[in-house]
Residue, then its C-alpha position, 0 to 999 in steps of 0.5 A: x500500500x502507498x504509505x503516504x496516502x494511507x490516511x486518505x484511503x483509510x477514510x474512503x476505501x473498504x478495499x483498503x481495509x481488506x488489504x489491511x487484513x492481509x498485511x503483517x502486524x508491524x504495518x499497523x504499528x508503522x502506520x501509527x508511527x507515520x500518524x505520530x509524525x504527522x501529528x507532531x507536524x500539526x502541533x508545530x503548525x498549531x504552535x506557530x499559528x495559534x500559541x506563539x501569537x498569544x505568547x507574543x502578546x503576553x510578552x509585550x505586556x510583560x516587558x512593558x509592565x515589569x520593573x528593572x530588577x537588580x541582583x546582588x549576592x545579598x538579594x534583589x532590588x527594583x526601580x519602582x515603589x514596593x510593593x509593585x504588582x504586575x496586573x494583566x488586563x485579562x488574567x488579573x494579578x500575575x506577579x507582585x514585587x515586595x522588597x519588604x516582605x520576609x515571612x510569607x505563607x499561603x494565607x498571607x501571600x495574596x491572589x497573585x501566582x508569584x511573589x518576589x521579595x528581596x531574597x526569595x521567590x514564592x510560587x503558588x502551587x495550590x491554595x495551600x502550597x507554596x514553592x520557595x526559591x532562594x535568590x541568594x543561594x546561588x551566590x553562596x554556592x558559586x563565588x564566581x558569579x558577577x557582583x551584580x547584574x540587571x534584568x530589564x525588558x531588553x534582557x527578557x526580550x533577548x531571552x524570549x527571542x532565543x527560546x521561542x524558536x525552540x519551544x515549538x520544536x520541543x513541543x513537537x518532538x515530545x508530542x511524537x511518543x505521547x501521541x504514539x502511546x496514547x493511540x496504542x492504548x486507544x486502539x486497544x480500547x477500540x479493539x475490544x469494541x471491534x471484538x463485539x462486532x466480530x462476534x457476528x462475523x463469519x468467519x471471525x477474525x483473530x484478535x491481531x486482525x481486529x487490532x489492525x482494523x482498529x488502528x486504521x478505523x481511528x483515522x477519521x477522528x484523529x484527522x478531525x482532532x488535527x483540524x480542530x487544532x489548526x482551525x479555530x472555528x472548528x473548536x466550536x464543534x463539540x466532538x469530544x470523546x463520545x463523538x470520537x467513539x461514534x465515528x471510530x466505531x462506525x468505521x470499525x463496524x464497516x471494517x469488520x463486517x464489510x470485509x467478510x468473504x462474499x459468500x458469507x456476507x449478507x450484502 
């Protein structure tokens, strides 16, 4: 079979599923690998066209709102009156700088997600849990650090410019194994559904054949997931798990029943 066109044939051809039954088992795993590669490419495009612009907008606000931070071995200082809160127009209070705070608990921290004091950074993990980072610890462990340095909007902009191109690539790379394992488990679930359809098939298929059909039957719901990632308007269509179950089960039913030998088929 033509591997490149396999997804299109899985969407449109019953003859394709008859050929699937004759192919070795590793073909369906290779097909999942191919879909995983395509999925990673879709994630990269979605990141570039949908997520990156939102990151850009957030960074524009962040750079315009942030104070200039001066770091010294004994702690940090800012160029604005303390306390100073960075409040996003959509997300509300994001980060507060309070150079006078010392003892901070989850109850006294406030509603912001991050609190920066002269010596520590407090990050809220939950309503009752804080993670604390000591800003002076690095200087205590490494005496080769500079005596002081400044972090301002230019510094943050330079960091962002270096990190942004890699963010989409890293997301795509990590998505590949996640997608592959996720769809292996999904195919296992649908193979159980396929076995129910297999009960009325003559002759019945062995389990490995049902699993192979399940892998290819998922194609339609997978393609729609990709379209929702790429086209914002399609997000409004509530396909969900139930919709995916109905679509894939429909393809799987046809794949199991319509591949019966002609002399045993009712149609």
